[in-house]
Backbone as CSV, one residue per row, in Angstrom:
resi,resn,N_x,N_y,N_z,CA_x,CA_y,CA_z,C_x,C_y,C_z
1,MET,76.005,38.311,85.199,76.315,37.077,85.824,77.668,36.510,85.346
2,GLU,78.028,36.803,84.145,79.297,36.335,83.628,80.462,37.042,84.321
3,LEU,80.262,38.299,84.688,81.311,39.034,85.380,81.635,38.393,86.715
4,ARG,80.617,38.012,87.396,80.840,37.386,88.694,81.557,36.051,88.533
5,ARG,81.176,35.336,87.526,81.765,34.038,87.304,83.250,34.148,86.966
6,SER,83.630,35.130,86.140,85.032,35.283,85.759,85.882,35.754,86.934
7,SER,85.293,36.589,87.793,86.049,37.046,88.957,86.284,35.918,89.936
8,ARG,85.326,35.013,89.990,85.492,33.867,90.878,86.584,32.931,90.352
9,ILE,86.644,32.800,89.088,87.637,31.919,88.503,89.039,32.495,88.723
10,LYS,89.175,33.783,88.573,90.480,34.411,88.784,90.904,34.295,90.239
11,ALA,89.979,34.390,91.122,90.302,34.302,92.536,90.760,32.899,92.904
12,ARG,90.194,31.894,92.223,90.525,30.524,92.563,91.760,30.011,91.817
13,ALA,92.217,30.737,90.805,93.329,30.259,89.999,94.628,30.320,90.805
14,MET,95.547,29.440,90.477,96.831,29.381,91.162,97.739,30.499,90.640
15,THR,98.511,31.078,91.518,99.466,32.102,91.102,100.783,31.432,90.759
16,ARG,101.456,31.987,89.804,102.727,31.431,89.386,103.842,32.212,90.093
17,PRO,104.701,31.548,90.786,105.778,32.251,91.480,106.790,32.823,90.493
18,VAL,107.240,34.034,90.792,108.239,34.711,89.970,109.400,35.060,90.891
19,SER,110.574,34.662,90.505,111.731,34.956,91.348,112.112,36.423,91.190
20,PRO,112.558,37.061,92.233,112.934,38.479,92.143,114.236,38.642,91.379
21,PHE,114.369,39.760,90.694,115.584,40.068,89.951,116.521,40.803,90.894
22,LEU,117.467,40.084,91.439,118.381,40.674,92.409,119.583,41.258,91.693
23,MET,120.063,42.407,92.194,121.194,43.083,91.581,122.510,42.348,91.865
24,THR,122.551,41.536,92.883,123.796,40.861,93.215,124.163,39.807,92.183
25,ALA,123.184,39.303,91.454,123.469,38.281,90.453,124.247,38.868,89.280
26,THR,124.019,40.134,88.952,124.673,40.753,87.804,125.895,41.577,88.187
27,ARG,126.150,41.715,89.456,127.271,42.534,89.907,128.584,41.790,89.686
28,LYS,129.553,42.535,89.194,130.874,41.942,88.984,131.859,42.597,89.935
29,ARG,132.665,41.806,90.533,133.657,42.313,91.466,135.040,42.240,90.845
30,ASN,135.899,43.103,91.333,137.275,43.111,90.870,138.010,41.929,91.512
31,HIS,138.578,41.078,90.686,139.262,39.905,91.221,140.678,40.230,91.665
32,HIS,141.239,41.326,91.152,142.591,41.708,91.532,142.524,42.907,92.470
33,ILE,143.050,42.747,93.660,143.099,43.839,94.629,144.528,44.369,94.632
34,ALA,144.639,45.706,94.429,145.966,46.317,94.341,146.643,46.318,95.708
35,SER,147.926,45.980,95.724,148.684,45.991,96.964,149.072,47.424,97.314
36,HIS,149.631,47.584,98.486,150.039,48.913,98.950,151.094,49.506,98.018
37,GLU,152.041,48.699,97.587,153.091,49.185,96.693,152.512,49.611,95.338
38,GLU,151.546,48.843,94.824,150.923,49.198,93.552,150.153,50.511,93.649
39,LYS,149.458,50.687,94.780,148.721,51.938,94.985,149.678,53.125,95.042
40,GLU,150.788,52.962,95.764,151.761,54.045,95.864,152.400,54.339,94.513
41,GLN,152.676,53.304,93.733,153.263,53.494,92.413,152.291,54.249,91.502
42,LYS,151.029,53.916,91.558,150.017,54.597,90.746,149.899,56.062,91.163
43,GLU,149.887,56.309,92.486,149.804,57.675,92.991,151.037,58.484,92.585
44,TYR,152.214,57.858,92.633,153.454,58.523,92.243,153.423,58.905,90.761
45,GLU,152.908,58.008,89.927,152.803,58.304,88.502,151.850,59.474,88.236
46,GLU,150.752,59.548,88.992,149.816,60.666,88.837,150.474,61.987,89.229
47,VAL,151.271,61.967,90.290,151.955,63.181,90.736,152.989,63.615,89.708
48,MET,153.666,62.664,89.121,154.687,63.002,88.129,154.072,63.552,86.838
49,ARG,152.849,63.123,86.517,152.175,63.657,85.329,151.724,65.096,85.532
50,TYR,151.451,65.472,86.768,150.945,66.806,87.067,152.098,67.802,87.055
51,LYS,151.955,68.848,86.269,152.960,69.907,86.207,152.372,71.161,86.841
52,PHE,153.066,71.693,87.822,152.607,72.909,88.480,153.061,74.103,87.671
53,ARG,152.122,74.940,87.328,152.438,76.152,86.574,151.866,77.342,87.335
54,ALA,152.745,78.170,87.840,152.320,79.350,88.577,151.952,80.456,87.599
55,LYS,150.862,81.128,87.905,150.470,82.264,87.074,151.191,83.506,87.586
56,PRO,151.564,84.409,86.706,152.261,85.611,87.168,151.327,86.508,87.990
57,ALA,151.910,87.151,88.995,151.128,88.040,89.850,150.840,89.340,89.112
58,PRO,149.637,89.910,89.271,149.344,91.177,88.613,150.146,92.314,89.263
59,PHE,150.680,93.196,88.431,151.514,94.285,88.939,150.699,95.350,89.661
60,SER,149.388,95.346,89.505,148.551,96.336,90.187,148.607,96.172,91.706
61,ILE,148.959,95.003,92.163,149.079,94.770,93.606,150.233,95.581,94.170
62,PHE,151.327,95.618,93.444,152.529,96.266,93.948,152.542,97.775,93.726
63,ASP,151.618,98.316,92.944,151.577,99.752,92.682,151.131,100.556,93.899
64,ASP,150.297,99.968,94.770,149.778,100.683,95.931,150.863,101.008,96.942
65,GLY,151.848,100.172,97.057,152.886,100.385,98.047,152.516,99.808,99.398
66,GLN,151.324,99.269,99.537,150.891,98.683,100.803,150.851,97.168,100.654
67,THR,151.973,96.553,100.853,152.022,95.102,100.845,152.336,94.632,102.246
68,GLY,151.775,93.537,102.640,152.013,92.997,103.973,151.008,93.528,104.976
69,VAL,151.332,93.381,106.241,150.458,93.796,107.327,150.740,95.252,107.657
70,PRO,149.695,96.084,107.744,149.943,97.492,108.072,150.442,97.642,109.513
71,LYS,151.332,98.609,109.726,151.880,98.838,111.057,150.899,99.649,111.885
72,LYS,150.812,99.323,113.181,149.932,100.059,114.083,150.675,101.276,114.607
73,THR,149.948,102.346,114.746,150.520,103.559,115.321,149.959,103.761,116.715
74,GLU,150.640,104.550,117.521,150.183,104.823,118.884,148.882,105.611,118.882
75,GLU,148.735,106.515,117.938,147.561,107.386,117.912,146.305,106.638,117.459
76,GLY,146.435,105.752,116.532,145.268,105.137,115.935,144.978,103.736,116.415
77,SER,145.143,103.469,117.704,144.834,102.120,118.181,143.323,101.941,118.202
78,ASP,142.871,100.796,117.744,141.441,100.521,117.630,140.838,100.002,118.922
79,GLU,141.640,99.708,119.907,141.133,99.057,121.100,140.583,100.034,122.136
80,GLY,140.749,101.291,121.964,140.200,102.257,122.911,141.266,102.826,123.827
81,GLU,140.812,103.520,124.888,141.729,104.202,125.808,142.576,103.221,126.617
82,ASN,141.950,102.173,127.114,142.629,101.270,128.035,143.190,100.062,127.301
83,SER,143.988,100.291,126.281,144.529,99.182,125.518,145.746,98.556,126.191
84,ASP,146.313,99.201,127.214,147.501,98.655,127.863,147.153,97.742,129.037
85,GLY,145.886,97.480,129.284,145.489,96.540,130.320,145.167,97.181,131.643
86,THR,145.014,98.495,131.712,144.722,99.132,132.995,143.342,98.754,133.500
87,GLU,142.400,98.509,132.618,141.057,98.127,133.043,141.084,96.761,133.720
88,THR,141.870,95.881,133.199,141.995,94.556,133.798,142.643,94.657,135.172
89,GLU,143.653,95.488,135.260,144.302,95.673,136.564,143.333,96.268,137.574
90,LYS,142.470,97.167,137.149,141.470,97.742,138.056,140.521,96.673,138.561
91,ARG,140.085,95.775,137.673,139.176,94.702,138.082,139.847,93.779,139.100
92,ILE,141.108,93.458,138.842,141.832,92.581,139.764,141.966,93.240,141.124
93,SER,142.307,94.511,141.158,142.451,95.205,142.441,141.109,95.311,143.161
94,ASP,140.004,95.511,142.409,138.672,95.553,143.035,138.329,94.210,143.666
95,ILE,138.641,93.113,142.977,138.347,91.781,143.512,139.177,91.525,144.757
96,GLU,140.453,91.915,144.715,141.318,91.710,145.881,140.842,92.530,147.070
97,SER,140.399,93.752,146.827,139.925,94.584,147.940,138.643,94.018,148.542
98,LYS,137.777,93.439,147.699,136.554,92.813,148.221,136.887,91.579,149.042
99,GLU,137.905,90.826,148.609,138.305,89.634,149.350,138.871,90.007,150.719
100,GLU,139.657,91.056,150.747,140.264,91.485,152.011,139.194,91.955,152.982
101,SER,138.179,92.670,152.471,137.146,93.190,153.356,136.245,92.077,153.868
102,SER,135.962,91.062,153.027,135.074,89.987,153.474,135.838,88.897,154.225
103,GLY,137.126,88.772,153.982,137.930,87.776,154.669,137.898,86.401,154.018
104,GLN,137.186,86.236,152.920,137.128,84.962,152.228,137.620,85.140,150.793
105,LYS,138.228,84.077,150.285,138.657,84.096,148.890,137.575,83.487,148.023
106,GLN,137.348,84.116,146.891,136.376,83.563,145.950,137.128,82.707,144.944
107,CYS,136.474,81.635,144.536,137.055,80.760,143.534,136.869,81.399,142.155
108,PRO,137.897,81.368,141.334,137.755,81.969,140.000,136.862,81.155,139.101
């Protein structure tokens, strides 16, 4: 019976309001906003502090003798037999012959 009585008392008791802890109250903002000239001056100083140091190229690259883009030969073309565009010309002539026979032009 005491348990019931204590639960009733807690239910009837007033709640105490607690204000939420908002992050905006503790946030600090920068009061000084840098102008365009100040930003450029800061960026210029960073660039001047940076020193570019190129690393030497390894000599093993130049030992092969194959530097740059390899030259294509007539014998070893990778595009096949009709690399000069004859297949395309055949298609165009076939389309033109079909147009002449039907009498209408097709839209590309």
